[in-house]
C-alpha positions as a Markdown table, in Angstrom:
| # | Residue | x | y | z |
|---|---|---|---|---|
| 1 | Met | 69.4 | 23.4 | -62.2 |
| 2 | Ser | 68.9 | 26.3 | -59.6 |
| 3 | Leu | 67.1 | 25.9 | -56.3 |
| 4 | Gln | 64.1 | 27.7 | -57.6 |
| 5 | Asp | 63.9 | 25.6 | -60.7 |
| 6 | His | 64.1 | 22.4 | -58.4 |
| 7 | Val | 61.2 | 23.9 | -56.3 |
| 8 | Asn | 59.2 | 24.8 | -59.4 |
| 9 | Lys | 59.7 | 21.2 | -60.9 |
| 10 | Gln | 58.8 | 19.5 | -57.6 |
| 11 | Thr | 55.6 | 21.8 | -57.2 |
| 12 | Ala | 54.6 | 21.0 | -60.8 |
| 13 | Asn | 55.0 | 17.3 | -60.2 |
| 14 | Lys | 52.9 | 17.5 | -57.0 |
| 15 | Asp | 50.0 | 19.4 | -58.8 |
| 16 | Thr | 50.2 | 16.9 | -61.7 |
| 17 | Ala | 49.9 | 14.0 | -59.3 |
| 18 | Arg | 47.1 | 15.7 | -57.2 |
| 19 | Gln | 45.1 | 16.4 | -60.5 |
| 20 | Ala | 45.6 | 12.8 | -61.5 |
| 21 | Ile | 44.3 | 11.4 | -58.2 |
| 22 | Phe | 41.3 | 13.8 | -58.2 |
| 23 | Glu | 40.4 | 12.6 | -61.9 |
| 24 | Ala | 40.7 | 8.9 | -60.7 |
| 25 | Ile | 38.5 | 9.7 | -57.8 |
| 26 | Glu | 35.9 | 11.1 | -60.0 |
| 27 | Glu | 36.0 | 8.2 | -62.2 |
| 28 | Gln | 35.8 | 5.7 | -59.4 |
| 29 | Ala | 32.9 | 7.5 | -57.9 |
| 30 | Lys | 31.0 | 7.2 | -61.1 |
| 31 | Asn | 31.7 | 3.5 | -61.1 |
| 32 | Leu | 30.3 | 3.2 | -57.5 |
| 33 | Gln | 27.0 | 4.8 | -58.8 |
| 34 | Asp | 26.8 | 2.1 | -61.4 |
| 35 | Tyr | 28.0 | -0.6 | -59.0 |
| 36 | Gly | 27.4 | 0.4 | -55.6 |
| 37 | Asp | 27.7 | -3.0 | -54.1 |
| 38 | Ala | 31.0 | -3.6 | -55.6 |
| 39 | Lys | 33.5 | -4.1 | -52.8 |
| 40 | Ala | 36.4 | -3.6 | -55.2 |
| 41 | Ala | 35.2 | -0.2 | -56.4 |
| 42 | Ala | 34.6 | 0.9 | -53.0 |
| 43 | Glu | 38.2 | -0.2 | -51.8 |
| 44 | Gly | 39.6 | 1.6 | -54.9 |
| 45 | Leu | 37.9 | 4.9 | -53.9 |
| 46 | Arg | 39.2 | 4.5 | -50.5 |
| 47 | Asn | 42.8 | 4.0 | -51.7 |
| 48 | Leu | 42.6 | 7.0 | -54.0 |
| 49 | Ala | 41.2 | 9.1 | -51.1 |
| 50 | Glu | 44.2 | 8.0 | -48.9 |
| 51 | Ala | 46.6 | 9.0 | -51.6 |
| 52 | Ala | 44.9 | 12.4 | -52.0 |
| 53 | Ala | 45.3 | 12.8 | -48.1 |
| 54 | Trp | 49.1 | 12.1 | -48.3 |
| 55 | Leu | 49.5 | 14.6 | -51.1 |
| 56 | Ile | 47.6 | 17.4 | -49.4 |
| 57 | His | 48.6 | 16.7 | -45.8 |
| 58 | Pro | 51.9 | 14.8 | -45.9 |
| 59 | Ala | 52.9 | 15.6 | -42.3 |
| 60 | Gln | 49.7 | 14.1 | -40.8 |
| 61 | Ser | 49.3 | 10.4 | -40.1 |
| 62 | His | 46.8 | 8.6 | -42.3 |
């Protein structure tokens, strides 16, 4: 595998992970609308936001 192929694969994996997290955030936000007082739903949304932050800005402390 060439270096460029490796870079392209890593980029695609990162984009796939980012899209999956954003979709999960949307779904969790919908759940919060229905169950706004559910502590577990709010915690799940916070965890997903943290995961998104790590993907977008991995060098920053979170």
